[in-house]
C-alpha positions as CSV (number, residue, x, y, z in Angstrom):
1,M,-19.7,-17.3,-24.5
2,T,-16.7,-15.0,-24.5
3,K,-18.7,-12.2,-22.9
4,M,-19.5,-14.6,-20.0
5,R,-15.8,-15.6,-19.7
6,K,-14.7,-12.0,-19.6
7,R,-17.2,-11.2,-16.8
8,Q,-16.0,-14.2,-14.9
9,A,-12.4,-13.2,-15.3
10,K,-13.2,-9.6,-14.0
11,F,-15.2,-11.0,-11.1
12,V,-12.3,-13.4,-10.2
13,G,-9.8,-10.6,-10.4
14,H,-12.0,-8.5,-8.1
15,V,-12.3,-11.4,-5.6
16,I,-8.6,-12.3,-5.7
17,R,-7.5,-8.7,-4.8
18,R,-9.8,-8.8,-1.7
19,N,-8.1,-11.5,0.5
20,Q,-11.2,-12.4,2.3
21,L,-13.7,-15.4,2.4
22,E,-14.5,-15.0,-1.3
23,H,-10.9,-15.4,-2.1
24,L,-10.7,-18.7,-0.3
25,V,-13.9,-20.0,-1.9
26,T,-12.8,-19.0,-5.4
27,T,-9.2,-20.4,-5.1
28,G,-10.6,-23.5,-3.4
29,K,-8.1,-23.5,-0.5
30,F,-9.8,-25.1,2.4
31,D,-8.5,-26.8,5.5
32,G,-9.1,-30.5,6.0
33,K,-9.2,-33.6,3.8
34,R,-10.4,-33.6,0.2
35,G,-13.2,-36.0,-0.7
36,R,-12.6,-39.1,-2.7
37,G,-13.0,-39.3,-6.4
38,R,-12.3,-37.0,-9.3
39,P,-11.3,-33.5,-8.2
40,R,-14.0,-30.9,-8.9
41,E,-13.2,-28.3,-11.5
42,K,-12.7,-24.9,-10.1
43,M,-13.6,-21.7,-11.7
44,L,-9.9,-20.7,-11.8
45,D,-9.0,-23.9,-13.6
46,S,-11.6,-23.3,-16.3
47,L,-10.6,-19.6,-16.7
48,A,-6.9,-20.6,-16.8
49,D,-7.7,-23.0,-19.6
50,W,-9.7,-20.3,-21.4
51,M,-6.9,-17.8,-21.1
52,N,-4.2,-20.4,-22.1
53,I,-2.4,-20.1,-18.8
54,E,-0.8,-23.3,-17.6
55,K,-1.1,-22.6,-13.8
56,P,-4.0,-21.0,-12.1
57,S,-1.4,-19.7,-9.6
58,E,0.2,-17.6,-12.4
59,M,-3.2,-16.1,-13.1
60,I,-3.8,-15.3,-9.3
61,R,-0.4,-13.6,-9.3
62,K,-1.1,-11.5,-12.4
63,M,-4.5,-10.4,-11.1
64,S,-3.3,-9.6,-7.6
65,F,-0.5,-7.4,-9.0
66,R,-2.8,-5.4,-11.2
67,V,-3.3,-2.6,-8.7
68,A,0.4,-2.3,-8.1
69,S,1.1,-2.2,-11.8
70,L,-1.5,0.6,-12.2
71,Y,0.2,2.6,-9.5
72,I,3.6,2.1,-11.1
73,S,2.4,3.1,-14.5
74,F,0.7,6.2,-13.1
75,F,4.0,7.1,-11.3
76,L,6.0,6.6,-14.4
77,T,3.6,8.8,-16.4
78,I,3.9,11.6,-13.8
79,V,7.7,11.2,-13.8
80,G,7.7,11.3,-17.6
81,L,5.6,14.5,-17.6
82,V,8.0,16.1,-15.1
83,V,11.0,15.2,-17.2
84,V,9.3,16.7,-20.3
85,V,8.5,19.9,-18.4
86,V,12.1,20.2,-17.1
87,V,13.5,19.7,-20.7
88,V,11.2,22.3,-22.0
89,V,12.2,24.8,-19.3
90,V,15.9,24.1,-20.0
91,V,15.5,24.6,-23.7
92,V,13.6,27.9,-23.1
93,V,16.3,29.1,-20.7
94,V,19.1,28.3,-23.2
95,V,17.2,30.1,-26.0
96,V,16.7,33.2,-23.9
97,V,20.5,33.2,-22.9
98,V,21.4,32.9,-26.5
99,V,19.1,35.7,-27.5
100,V,20.4,38.0,-24.7
101,V,24.0,37.3,-25.7
102,L,23.3,38.0,-29.3
103,V,21.5,41.3,-28.5
104,V,24.1,42.5,-26.0
105,Y,27.0,41.9,-28.4
């Protein structure tokens, strides 16, 4: 059962990031009046219950920002690598200067 839920969650995340007709169908946001009786259980509601998230809107927000968070983490990784390279270059320059000063004197 958990494999099916994981696949549903991946599919819903894929659909939510698209902003097209599939997004409207999955979220259940249609124009017009809702029918009488008990509201139908939507896929988002069942996934939110399974993931222990109170509001499906919170799940939509988290899934829609996934791509942005991937870009941010990639950027921070690149910045971290650049900082490490700069620190290594500075250390090498300091060591070379110290060796030159010791050899000259």
